Backbone as JSON Lines, residues from 0, in Angstrom:
{"i":0,"aa":"M","n":[89.53,80.39,118.51],"ca":[90.59,80.7,119.46],"c":[90.03,81.54,120.6]}
{"i":1,"aa":"L","n":[90.38,81.19,121.81],"ca":[89.93,81.92,122.98],"c":[90.48,83.35,122.97]}
{"i":2,"aa":"K","n":[89.59,84.34,123.2],"ca":[90.02,85.74,123.2],"c":[89.35,86.49,124.34]}
{"i":3,"aa":"V","n":[89.98,87.57,124.76],"ca":[89.37,88.47,125.73],"c":[88.09,89.06,125.15]}
{"i":4,"aa":"C","n":[88.15,89.41,123.86],"ca":[86.99,89.97,123.16],"c":[86.96,89.4,121.75]}
{"i":5,"aa":"D","n":[85.8,88.89,121.33],"ca":[85.69,88.29,120.0],"c":[85.64,89.32,118.88]}
{"i":6,"aa":"D","n":[85.18,90.52,119.18],"ca":[85.08,91.55,118.13],"c":[85.46,92.9,118.73]}
{"i":7,"aa":"W","n":[86.75,93.19,118.75],"ca":[87.23,94.43,119.35],"c":[86.66,95.68,118.69]}
{"i":8,"aa":"P","n":[86.66,95.78,117.36],"ca":[86.12,97.01,116.74],"c":[84.68,97.27,117.14]}
{"i":9,"aa":"K","n":[83.87,96.24,117.19],"ca":[82.45,96.41,117.48],"c":[82.21,96.7,118.95]}
{"i":10,"aa":"E","n":[82.9,96.01,119.83],"ca":[82.59,96.07,121.26],"c":[83.44,97.06,122.06]}
{"i":11,"aa":"A","n":[84.62,97.42,121.54],"ca":[85.53,98.24,122.35],"c":[85.92,99.57,121.72]}
{"i":12,"aa":"F","n":[85.78,99.71,120.4],"ca":[86.27,100.91,119.74],"c":[85.17,101.96,119.59]}
{"i":13,"aa":"T","n":[85.53,103.2,119.86],"ca":[84.65,104.33,119.56],"c":[85.46,105.36,118.78]}
{"i":14,"aa":"D","n":[84.78,106.22,118.06],"ca":[85.47,107.23,117.27],"c":[86.27,108.2,118.13]}
{"i":15,"aa":"E","n":[85.85,108.37,119.37],"ca":[86.55,109.29,120.27],"c":[87.89,108.71,120.73]}
{"i":16,"aa":"L","n":[87.98,107.38,120.78],"ca":[89.18,106.74,121.32],"c":[90.09,106.16,120.24]}
{"i":17,"aa":"V","n":[89.52,105.67,119.17],"ca":[90.29,104.93,118.16],"c":[90.19,105.65,116.81]}
{"i":18,"aa":"S","n":[91.35,105.99,116.24],"ca":[91.34,106.74,114.98],"c":[92.67,106.57,114.25]}
{"i":19,"aa":"G","n":[92.59,106.53,112.92],"ca":[93.8,106.45,112.12],"c":[94.64,107.71,112.15]}
{"i":20,"aa":"K","n":[94.14,108.79,112.75],"ca":[94.9,110.04,112.78],"c":[96.16,109.93,113.65]}
{"i":21,"aa":"Y","n":[96.24,108.87,114.47],"ca":[97.43,108.68,115.3],"c":[98.5,107.84,114.61]}
{"i":22,"aa":"W","n":[98.25,107.53,113.33],"ca":[99.18,106.66,112.61],"c":[100.59,107.24,112.52]}
{"i":23,"aa":"N","n":[100.72,108.52,112.22],"ca":[102.04,109.1,112.04],"c":[102.88,108.99,113.3]}
{"i":24,"aa":"D","n":[102.28,109.29,114.45],"ca":[103.0,109.13,115.72],"c":[103.39,107.67,115.93]}
{"i":25,"aa":"F","n":[102.45,106.78,115.64],"ca":[102.72,105.35,115.8],"c":[103.89,104.93,114.93]}
{"i":26,"aa":"S","n":[103.88,105.36,113.68],"ca":[104.93,104.98,112.74],"c":[106.31,105.43,113.22]}
{"i":27,"aa":"V","n":[106.41,106.68,113.63],"ca":[107.69,107.22,114.1],"c":[108.19,106.45,115.32]}
{"i":28,"aa":"N","n":[107.31,106.22,116.28],"ca":[107.73,105.59,117.53],"c":[107.97,104.09,117.38]}
{"i":29,"aa":"A","n":[107.23,103.44,116.49],"ca":[107.48,102.01,116.24],"c":[108.86,101.8,115.63]}
{"i":30,"aa":"K","n":[109.2,102.65,114.65],"ca":[110.51,102.54,114.02],"c":[111.63,102.89,115.0]}
{"i":31,"aa":"A","n":[111.37,103.85,115.88],"ca":[112.37,104.21,116.89],"c":[112.64,103.06,117.85]}
{"i":32,"aa":"A","n":[111.65,102.17,118.01],"ca":[111.8,101.01,118.88],"c":[112.34,99.8,118.13]}
{"i":33,"aa":"A","n":[112.81,100.02,116.89],"ca":[113.43,98.98,116.06],"c":[112.44,98.01,115.44]}
{"i":34,"aa":"A","n":[111.15,98.36,115.45],"ca":[110.17,97.55,114.71],"c":[110.31,97.86,113.22]}
{"i":35,"aa":"E","n":[110.05,96.87,112.39],"ca":[110.0,97.06,110.94],"c":[108.54,97.27,110.57]}
{"i":36,"aa":"L","n":[108.28,98.33,109.85],"ca":[106.9,98.7,109.54],"c":[106.66,98.57,108.04]}
{"i":37,"aa":"W","n":[105.79,97.62,107.67],"ca":[105.44,97.41,106.27],"c":[103.98,97.78,106.08]}
{"i":38,"aa":"R","n":[103.72,98.9,105.47],"ca":[102.34,99.29,105.19],"c":[102.01,98.91,103.75]}
{"i":39,"aa":"V","n":[100.96,98.12,103.58],"ca":[100.6,97.61,102.25],"c":[99.13,97.91,101.98]}
{"i":40,"aa":"P","n":[98.74,98.02,100.7],"ca":[97.37,98.39,100.37],"c":[96.35,97.28,100.6]}
{"i":41,"aa":"D","n":[96.79,96.02,100.44],"ca":[95.83,94.92,100.52],"c":[96.53,93.62,100.87]}
{"i":42,"aa":"M","n":[95.74,92.54,100.98],"ca":[96.27,91.26,101.4],"c":[97.13,90.62,100.3]}
{"i":43,"aa":"L","n":[96.88,90.96,99.06],"ca":[97.71,90.44,97.98],"c":[99.15,90.9,98.13]}
{"i":44,"aa":"E","n":[99.32,92.18,98.44],"ca":[100.67,92.71,98.64],"c":[101.26,92.17,99.94]}
{"i":45,"aa":"A","n":[100.43,91.98,100.95],"ca":[100.91,91.38,102.2],"c":[101.45,89.98,101.95]}
{"i":46,"aa":"R","n":[100.73,89.23,101.14],"ca":[101.19,87.88,100.79],"c":[102.53,87.93,100.06]}
{"i":47,"aa":"R","n":[102.66,88.86,99.11],"ca":[103.92,88.98,98.37],"c":[105.08,89.29,99.3]}
{"i":48,"aa":"K","n":[104.85,90.19,100.24],"ca":[105.91,90.55,101.19],"c":[106.29,89.37,102.08]}
{"i":49,"aa":"L","n":[105.29,88.61,102.5],"ca":[105.59,87.44,103.34],"c":[106.32,86.36,102.55]}
{"i":50,"aa":"E","n":[105.94,86.17,101.32],"ca":[106.64,85.18,100.49],"c":[108.1,85.57,100.29]}
{"i":51,"aa":"E","n":[108.35,86.86,100.11],"ca":[109.73,87.34,99.99],"c":[110.5,87.1,101.29]}
{"i":52,"aa":"L","n":[109.84,87.34,102.42],"ca":[110.48,87.13,103.71],"c":[110.82,85.65,103.91]}
{"i":53,"aa":"I","n":[109.86,84.79,103.59],"ca":[110.08,83.35,103.74],"c":[111.24,82.88,102.88]}
{"i":54,"aa":"E","n":[111.32,83.41,101.66],"ca":[112.41,83.01,100.76],"c":[113.75,83.55,101.24]}
{"i":55,"aa":"S","n":[113.77,84.81,101.65],"ca":[115.04,85.43,102.06],"c":[115.61,84.8,103.33]}
{"i":56,"aa":"L","n":[114.76,84.34,104.21],"ca":[115.21,83.73,105.48],"c":[115.27,82.21,105.4]}
{"i":57,"aa":"A","n":[114.92,81.67,104.24],"ca":[114.87,80.21,104.08],"c":[114.01,79.58,105.18]}
{"i":58,"aa":"V","n":[112.85,80.18,105.39],"ca":[111.93,79.71,106.44],"c":[111.41,78.33,106.09]}
{"i":59,"aa":"K","n":[111.49,77.41,107.05],"ca":[111.0,76.06,106.86],"c":[109.72,75.79,107.65]}
{"i":60,"aa":"K","n":[109.51,76.53,108.73],"ca":[108.37,76.23,109.6],"c":[107.76,77.53,110.12]}
{"i":61,"aa":"V","n":[106.43,77.66,109.99],"ca":[105.7,78.86,110.42],"c":[104.58,78.44,111.36]}
{"i":62,"aa":"V","n":[104.38,79.2,112.44],"ca":[103.22,79.02,113.31],"c":[102.42,80.31,113.23]}
{"i":63,"aa":"A","n":[101.08,80.18,113.11],"ca":[100.28,81.36,112.81],"c":[98.9,81.27,113.46]}
{"i":64,"aa":"V","n":[98.4,82.41,113.92],"ca":[97.05,82.5,114.49],"c":[96.3,83.64,113.81]}
{"i":65,"aa":"G","n":[94.98,83.68,114.03],"ca":[94.16,84.77,113.54],"c":[93.32,84.45,112.34]}
{"i":66,"aa":"G","n":[93.58,83.31,111.68],"ca":[92.83,82.96,110.49],"c":[91.36,82.68,110.76]}
{"i":67,"aa":"G","n":[91.05,82.2,111.95],"ca":[89.67,81.88,112.29],"c":[88.75,83.09,112.3]}
{"i":68,"aa":"E","n":[89.31,84.27,112.6],"ca":[88.48,85.48,112.67],"c":[88.66,86.38,111.46]}
{"i":69,"aa":"L","n":[89.71,86.16,110.69],"ca":[89.99,86.99,109.52],"c":[90.07,86.09,108.29]}
{"i":70,"aa":"P","n":[88.97,85.98,107.53],"ca":[88.94,85.07,106.37],"c":[90.07,85.31,105.38]}
{"i":71,"aa":"A","n":[90.42,86.57,105.12],"ca":[91.49,86.86,104.16],"c":[92.83,86.35,104.67]}
{"i":72,"aa":"L","n":[93.03,86.4,105.98],"ca":[94.27,85.89,106.56],"c":[94.28,84.37,106.49]}
{"i":73,"aa":"D","n":[93.14,83.74,106.69],"ca":[93.02,82.3,106.57],"c":[93.4,81.86,105.16]}
{"i":74,"aa":"H","n":[92.93,82.6,104.16],"ca":[93.26,82.3,102.77],"c":[94.76,82.48,102.53]}
{"i":75,"aa":"L","n":[95.33,83.53,103.09],"ca":[96.76,83.77,102.95],"c":[97.56,82.6,103.53]}
{"i":76,"aa":"Y","n":[97.12,82.09,104.68],"ca":[97.8,80.95,105.29],"c":[97.75,79.72,104.37]}
{"i":77,"aa":"D","n":[96.62,79.51,103.73],"ca":[96.48,78.39,102.79],"c":[97.51,78.51,101.67]}
{"i":78,"aa":"E","n":[97.71,79.73,101.19],"ca":[98.68,79.94,100.11],"c":[100.11,79.76,100.6]}
{"i":79,"aa":"L","n":[100.4,80.28,101.78],"ca":[101.76,80.15,102.31],"c":[102.11,78.7,102.61]}
{"i":80,"aa":"A","n":[101.1,77.91,102.96],"ca":[101.32,76.49,103.27],"c":[101.8,75.71,102.06]}
{"i":81,"aa":"K","n":[101.64,76.27,100.87],"ca":[102.13,75.61,99.66],"c":[103.64,75.79,99.51]}
{"i":82,"aa":"R","n":[104.22,76.73,100.28],"ca":[105.64,77.05,100.16],"c":[106.46,76.55,101.34]}
{"i":83,"aa":"T","n":[105.8,76.35,102.48],"ca":[106.53,76.0,103.69],"c":[105.59,75.28,104.65]}
{"i":84,"aa":"E","n":[106.14,74.67,105.68],"ca":[105.3,74.06,106.71],"c":[104.62,75.18,107.51]}
{"i":85,"aa":"L","n":[103.31,75.14,107.61],"ca":[102.59,76.18,108.34],"c":[101.55,75.53,109.25]}
{"i":86,"aa":"Y","n":[101.57,75.91,110.51],"ca":[100.71,75.3,111.52],"c":[99.79,76.35,112.13]}
{"i":87,"aa":"T","n":[98.48,76.06,112.14],"ca":[97.5,76.97,112.73],"c":[96.68,76.32,113.84]}
{"i":88,"aa":"D","n":[96.71,75.01,113.94],"ca":[96.01,74.31,115.01],"c":[96.72,74.55,116.33]}
{"i":89,"aa":"K","n":[95.98,74.79,117.4],"ca":[96.61,75.17,118.67],"c":[97.52,74.09,119.23]}
{"i":90,"aa":"F","n":[97.17,72.83,119.01],"ca":[98.02,71.75,119.52],"c":[99.29,71.62,118.68]}
{"i":91,"aa":"D","n":[99.15,71.81,117.36],"ca":[100.34,71.81,116.5],"c":[101.25,72.98,116.83]}
{"i":92,"aa":"I","n":[100.65,74.14,117.1],"ca":[101.45,75.31,117.45],"c":[102.24,75.05,118.73]}
{"i":93,"aa":"A","n":[101.6,74.44,119.72],"ca":[102.27,74.15,120.99],"c":[103.49,73.25,120.77]}
{"i":94,"aa":"R","n":[103.36,72.3,119.84],"ca":[104.47,71.38,119.57],"c":[105.55,72.01,118.69]}
{"i":95,"aa":"Q","n":[105.15,72.84,117.74],"ca":[106.08,73.31,116.72],"c":[106.71,74.67,117.01]}
{"i":96,"aa":"A","n":[106.1,75.47,117.85],"ca":[106.58,76.84,118.07],"c":[108.04,76.93,118.49]}
{"i":97,"aa":"P","n":[108.53,76.02,119.38],"ca":[109.94,76.15,119.78],"c":[110.93,75.98,118.63]}
{"i":98,"aa":"Q","n":[110.53,75.3,117.56],"ca":[111.43,75.09,116.42],"c":[111.06,75.95,115.21]}
{"i":99,"aa":"A","n":[110.0,76.74,115.33],"ca":[109.53,77.52,114.18],"c":[110.48,78.66,113.84]}
{"i":100,"aa":"D","n":[110.53,79.0,112.56],"ca":[111.37,80.1,112.11],"c":[110.62,81.43,112.1]}
{"i":101,"aa":"L","n":[109.28,81.35,112.02],"ca":[108.47,82.56,111.88],"c":[107.14,82.38,112.61]}
{"i":102,"aa":"G","n":[106.73,83.4,113.34],"ca":[105.42,83.42,113.98],"c":[104.6,84.56,113.43]}
{"i":103,"aa":"I","n":[103.31,84.32,113.2],"ca":[102.42,85.35,112.66],"c":[101.2,85.48,113.56]}
{"i":104,"aa":"S","n":[100.86,86.71,113.93],"ca":[99.69,86.94,114.77],"c":[98.99,88.22,114.34]}
{"i":105,"aa":"V","n":[97.99,88.64,115.12],"ca":[97.19,89.82,114.79],"c":[97.14,90.76,115.99]}
{"i":106,"aa":"A","n":[97.32,92.05,115.75],"ca":[97.18,93.06,116.8],"c":[95.79,93.67,116.73]}
{"i":107,"aa":"E","n":[95.26,94.03,117.88],"ca":[93.94,94.66,117.91],"c":[94.02,96.14,117.55]}
{"i":108,"aa":"F","n":[95.05,96.82,118.06],"ca":[95.24,98.24,117.74],"c":[96.67,98.65,118.06]}
{"i":109,"aa":"G","n":[97.05,99.83,117.57],"ca":[98.37,100.39,117.86],"c":[98.27,101.57,118.8]}
{"i":110,"aa":"V","n":[99.39,101.91,119.43],"ca":[99.44,103.02,120.39],"c":[100.41,104.07,119.85]}
{"i":111,"aa":"G","n":[99.88,105.24,119.49],"ca":[100.7,106.27,118.88],"c":[101.85,106.73,119.76]}
{"i":112,"aa":"E","n":[101.6,106.89,121.03],"ca":[102.58,107.43,121.96],"c":[103.85,106.6,122.05]}
{"i":113,"aa":"T","n":[103.72,105.27,121.95],"ca":[104.86,104.37,122.18],"c":[105.25,103.55,120.95]}
{"i":114,"aa":"G","n":[104.4,103.52,119.93],"ca":[104.69,102.65,118.79],"c":[104.45,101.19,119.1]}
{"i":115,"aa":"S","n":[103.69,100.93,120.16],"ca":[103.39,99.56,120.57],"c":[102.15,99.06,119.85]}
{"i":116,"aa":"V","n":[102.01,97.74,119.78],"ca":[100.75,97.13,119.34],"c":[100.16,96.37,120.52]}
{"i":117,"aa":"C","n":[98.85,96.38,120.59],"ca":[98.14,95.67,121.65],"c":[97.62,94.36,121.06]}
{"i":118,"aa":"V","n":[97.96,93.25,121.7],"ca":[97.6,91.93,121.2],"c":[96.76,91.2,122.24]}
{"i":119,"aa":"D","n":[95.65,90.63,121.79],"ca":[94.81,89.81,122.65],"c":[95.48,88.45,122.79]}
{"i":120,"aa":"T","n":[96.07,88.2,123.95],"ca":[96.86,86.98,124.14],"c":[96.22,86.01,125.14]}
{"i":121,"aa":"Y","n":[94.89,86.0,125.17],"ca":[94.2,85.08,126.07],"c":[94.57,83.64,125.75]}
{"i":122,"aa":"A","n":[94.59,83.27,124.48],"ca":[94.9,81.91,124.07],"c":[96.4,81.64,124.16]}
{"i":123,"aa":"F","n":[96.74,80.45,124.64],"ca":[98.15,80.06,124.75],"c":[98.86,80.18,123.41]}
{"i":124,"aa":"E","n":[98.19,79.74,122.34],"ca":[98.85,79.75,121.04],"c":[99.16,81.17,120.56]}
{"i":125,"aa":"S","n":[98.32,82.13,120.95],"ca":[98.58,83.51,120.54],"c":[99.78,84.1,121.28]}
{"i":126,"aa":"R","n":[100.1,83.54,122.43],"ca":[101.28,84.01,123.17],"c":[102.56,83.42,122.59]}
{"i":127,"aa":"V","n":[102.57,82.11,122.33],"ca":[103.83,81.48,121.92],"c":[104.25,81.85,120.51]}
{"i":128,"aa":"V","n":[103.3,82.15,119.6],"ca":[103.72,82.51,118.24],"c":[104.48,83.84,118.23]}
{"i":129,"aa":"G","n":[104.24,84.68,119.22],"ca":[104.94,85.95,119.29],"c":[106.14,85.96,120.23]}
{"i":130,"aa":"M","n":[106.41,84.82,120.87],"ca":[107.51,84.76,121.83],"c":[108.64,83.82,121.43]}
{"i":131,"aa":"L","n":[108.31,82.69,120.81],"ca":[109.32,81.66,120.6],"c":[110.06,81.73,119.25]}
{"i":132,"aa":"P","n":[109.38,81.97,118.13],"ca":[110.13,82.07,116.87],"c":[111.04,83.3,116.85]}
{"i":133,"aa":"P","n":[112.14,83.25,116.09],"ca":[113.07,84.39,116.05],"c":[112.54,85.6,115.29]}
{"i":134,"aa":"V","n":[111.51,85.39,114.46],"ca":[110.91,86.51,113.72],"c":[109.41,86.48,113.96]}
{"i":135,"aa":"H","n":[108.84,87.64,114.3],"ca":[107.41,87.75,114.57],"c":[106.81,88.8,113.64]}
{"i":136,"aa":"V","n":[105.81,88.4,112.87],"ca":[105.05,89.32,112.03],"c":[103.66,89.48,112.63]}
{"i":137,"aa":"V","n":[103.23,90.71,112.84],"ca":[101.9,90.96,113.39],"c":[101.1,91.79,112.39]}
{"i":138,"aa":"F","n":[99.89,91.33,112.07],"ca":[99.0,92.07,111.18],"c":[98.24,93.12,111.97]}
{"i":139,"aa":"L","n":[98.05,94.29,111.34],"ca":[97.42,95.41,112.01],"c":[96.64,96.25,111.01]}
{"i":140,"aa":"D","n":[95.45,96.67,111.39],"ca":[94.69,97.64,110.59],"c":[95.16,99.03,110.98]}
{"i":141,"aa":"P","n":[95.73,99.81,110.05],"ca":[96.28,101.13,110.41],"c":[95.23,102.15,110.85]}
{"i":142,"aa":"A","n":[93.96,101.83,110.65],"ca":[92.9,102.73,111.13],"c":[92.64,102.54,112.61]}
{"i":143,"aa":"Y","n":[93.14,101.46,113.18],"ca":[92.89,101.16,114.59],"c":[94.08,101.63,115.43]}
{"i":144,"aa":"M","n":[94.05,102.9,115.78],"ca":[95.11,103.53,116.55],"c":[94.52,104.3,117.73]}
{"i":145,"aa":"V","n":[95.23,104.29,118.85],"ca":[94.86,105.15,119.98],"c":[96.01,106.11,120.24]}
{"i":146,"aa":"R","n":[95.7,107.19,120.93],"ca":[96.7,108.24,121.13],"c":[97.83,107.81,122.05]}
{"i":147,"aa":"D","n":[97.47,107.22,123.22],"ca":[98.49,106.94,124.22],"c":[98.1,105.7,125.05]}
{"i":148,"aa":"V","n":[98.96,105.35,125.99],"ca":[98.74,104.15,126.8],"c":[97.5,104.3,127.67]}
{"i":149,"aa":"E","n":[97.27,105.49,128.18],"ca":[96.07,105.72,129.01],"c":[94.8,105.42,128.2]}
{"i":150,"aa":"T","n":[94.77,105.87,126.96],"ca":[93.61,105.6,126.11],"c":[93.51,104.11,125.81]}
{"i":151,"aa":"A","n":[94.64,103.45,125.63],"ca":[94.63,102.01,125.38],"c":[93.93,101.27,126.51]}
{"i":152,"aa":"F","n":[94.19,101.68,127.74],"ca":[93.55,101.01,128.87],"c":[92.06,101.36,128.95]}
{"i":153,"aa":"E","n":[91.69,102.53,128.49],"ca":[90.26,102.85,128.41],"c":[89.55,101.91,127.45]}
{"i":154,"aa":"V","n":[90.19,101.61,126.33],"ca":[89.62,100.69,125.35],"c":[89.53,99.28,125.93]}
{"i":155,"aa":"I","n":[90.61,98.83,126.53],"ca":[90.64,97.47,127.09],"c":[89.6,97.32,128.2]}
{"i":156,"aa":"E","n":[89.44,98.36,128.99],"ca":[88.49,98.32,130.11],"c":[87.06,98.05,129.65]}
{"i":157,"aa":"K","n":[86.74,98.44,128.44],"ca":[85.37,98.26,127.94],"c":[84.98,96.78,127.83]}
{"i":158,"aa":"V","n":[85.96,95.9,127.63],"ca":[85.63,94.5,127.35],"c":[86.34,93.49,128.26]}
{"i":159,"aa":"F","n":[87.35,93.94,128.97],"ca":[88.15,92.97,129.73],"c":[87.42,92.46,130.97]}
{"i":160,"aa":"K","n":[87.3,91.15,131.04],"ca":[86.75,90.49,132.23],"c":[87.74,89.5,132.8]}
{"i":161,"aa":"S","n":[88.43,88.78,131.95],"ca":[89.47,87.85,132.38],"c":[90.36,87.55,131.19]}
{"i":162,"aa":"G","n":[91.54,86.99,131.48],"ca":[92.44,86.6,130.4],"c":[93.74,87.37,130.41]}
{"i":163,"aa":"Y","n":[94.33,87.53,129.24],"ca":[95.64,88.16,129.11],"c":[95.65,89.12,127.92]}
{"i":164,"aa":"M","n":[96.34,90.24,128.11],"ca":[96.59,91.19,127.02],"c":[98.08,91.47,126.99]}
{"i":165,"aa":"G","n":[98.58,91.85,125.84],"ca":[99.99,92.16,125.75],"c":[100.26,93.39,124.91]}
{"i":166,"aa":"F","n":[101.27,94.17,125.29],"ca":[101.76,95.28,124.47],"c":[103.15,94.89,123.96]}
{"i":167,"aa":"I","n":[103.34,94.98,122.66],"ca":[104.64,94.66,122.07],"c":[105.22,95.93,121.48]}
{"i":168,"aa":"T","n":[106.44,96.25,121.9],"ca":[107.12,97.46,121.42],"c":[108.47,97.05,120.86]}
{"i":169,"aa":"G","n":[108.52,96.82,119.56],"ca":[109.76,96.42,118.92],"c":[110.17,95.01,119.27]}
{"i":170,"aa":"P","n":[111.34,94.57,118.78],"ca":[111.83,93.23,119.07],"c":[112.29,93.1,120.52]}
{"i":171,"aa":"S","n":[112.46,91.86,120.93],"ca":[112.96,91.6,122.28],"c":[114.32,92.24,122.48]}
{"i":172,"aa":"R","n":[114.53,92.83,123.67],"ca":[115.8,93.49,123.92],"c":[116.16,93.42,125.4]}
{"i":173,"aa":"T","n":[117.44,93.44,125.68],"ca":[117.92,93.49,127.05],"c":[119.27,94.18,127.08]}
{"i":174,"aa":"A","n":[119.57,94.82,128.21],"ca":[120.89,95.42,128.41],"c":[121.4,95.04,129.81]}
{"i":175,"aa":"D","n":[121.04,93.85,130.25],"ca":[121.41,93.39,131.59],"c":[122.91,93.18,131.74]}
{"i":176,"aa":"I","n":[123.57,92.76,130.66],"ca":[124.98,92.41,130.74],"c":[125.84,93.59,130.31]}
{"i":177,"aa":"E","n":[126.51,94.19,131.29],"ca":[127.42,95.31,131.05],"c":[126.76,96.45,130.28]}
{"i":178,"aa":"R","n":[125.44,96.58,130.42],"ca":[124.69,97.67,129.79],"c":[124.85,97.7,128.27]}
{"i":179,"aa":"V","n":[125.07,96.55,127.68],"ca":[125.18,96.45,126.22],"c":[123.84,95.95,125.68]}
{"i":180,"aa":"L","n":[123.23,96.73,124.8],"ca":[121.92,96.37,124.27],"c":[122.03,95.18,123.32]}
{"i":181,"aa":"S","n":[121.24,94.16,123.59],"ca":[121.19,92.98,122.73],"c":[119.75,92.72,122.34]}
{"i":182,"aa":"L","n":[119.53,92.35,121.08],"ca":[118.2,92.04,120.59],"c":[118.02,90.53,120.47]}
{"i":183,"aa":"G","n":[116.8,90.09,120.75],"ca":[116.47,88.69,120.52],"c":[116.9,87.72,121.6]}
{"i":184,"aa":"V","n":[117.25,88.21,122.77],"ca":[117.7,87.32,123.84],"c":[116.52,86.61,124.49]}
{"i":185,"aa":"H","n":[115.45,87.33,124.76],"ca":[114.29,86.76,125.45],"c":[113.07,86.6,124.54]}
{"i":186,"aa":"G","n":[113.27,86.72,123.24],"ca":[112.16,86.64,122.3],"c":[112.66,86.96,120.9]}
{"i":187,"aa":"P","n":[111.77,87.29,119.98],"ca":[112.15,87.53,118.58],"c":[113.17,88.66,118.43]}
{"i":188,"aa":"S","n":[114.12,88.45,117.52],"ca":[115.11,89.49,117.22],"c":[114.61,90.43,116.13]}
{"i":189,"aa":"R","n":[113.55,90.0,115.41],"ca":[112.91,90.88,114.41],"c":[111.42,90.93,114.69]}
{"i":190,"aa":"F","n":[110.89,92.14,114.68],"ca":[109.45,92.34,114.87],"c":[108.94,93.18,113.71]}
{"i":191,"aa":"I","n":[108.06,92.6,112.91],"ca":[107.57,93.23,111.7],"c":[106.07,93.5,111.83]}
{"i":192,"aa":"I","n":[105.68,94.74,111.64],"ca":[104.27,95.12,111.69],"c":[103.76,95.24,110.25]}
{"i":193,"aa":"M","n":[102.84,94.37,109.89],"ca":[102.24,94.38,108.55],"c":[100.93,95.15,108.63]}
{"i":194,"aa":"A","n":[100.96,96.42,108.28],"ca":[99.77,97.28,108.34],"c":[99.04,97.19,107.0]}
{"i":195,"aa":"V","n":[97.86,96.59,107.01],"ca":[97.1,96.33,105.78],"c":[95.92,97.3,105.7]}
{"i":196,"aa":"E","n":[95.89,98.12,104.65],"ca":[94.87,99.15,104.54],"c":[93.48,98.59,104.27]}
{"i":197,"aa":"Q","n":[93.39,97.52,103.47],"ca":[92.1,96.91,103.16],"c":[92.23,95.39,103.17]}
{"i":198,"aa":"G","n":[91.22,94.71,103.75],"ca":[91.22,93.26,103.68],"c":[91.26,92.55,105.0]}
{"i":199,"aa":"L","n":[91.33,93.29,106.1],"ca":[91.38,92.65,107.42],"c":[90.01,92.62,108.1]}
{"i":200,"aa":"E","n":[88.96,92.55,107.29],"ca":[87.61,92.48,107.86],"c":[87.47,91.19,108.66]}
{"i":201,"aa":"R","n":[86.72,91.27,109.76],"ca":[86.6,90.15,110.68],"c":[85.33,89.35,110.45]}
{"i":202,"aa":"Q","n":[85.42,88.09,110.84],"ca":[84.28,87.2,110.81],"c":[84.16,86.56,112.19]}
{"i":203,"aa":"V","n":[83.17,87.0,112.95],"ca":[83.02,86.54,114.33],"c":[82.11,85.32,114.35]}
{"i":204,"aa":"H","n":[82.58,84.27,115.0],"ca":[81.79,83.04,115.1],"c":[80.94,83.04,116.37]}
């Protein structure tokens, strides 16, 4: 999958800028923005949580990215495909995303100040999985946190040459009509951050 950076931890992260010590701020601010935060110890528990979500929502169709760089996530997708229709090919995603019930993607890091996640959205498929389905789950390593938005741009600046990046802060929301807050009008009505403590090691091709 086309990305701004193939290996963010290796090429963009330094101990001075990226640290798990900002997790508490991130957690508080993400929840304040109406994001659902699921912190799990490993990919086995992440799979269990996703299976519960699929069953509770009667999910029939899933579009997902990130398996190519994260072997454990690729394996998880193989398992989920036994329970529901799951599409990871970019052309299949383009066709199926408008009708999908669930989109799954990967965040590069979180921002403590705002509770946002930063997503490498250079590839078309990485954009639509987080925009078109009504529920979006994003995988995140809780050790990859920055203090604030200014620091986030310092990190991005290290590797950005062309493409697209995105910051996601909670589910889609608008208050354009009579100043009444509505969720899910321009994107997902539920945004779930799956913070996995172990198992999100990358495999760069």
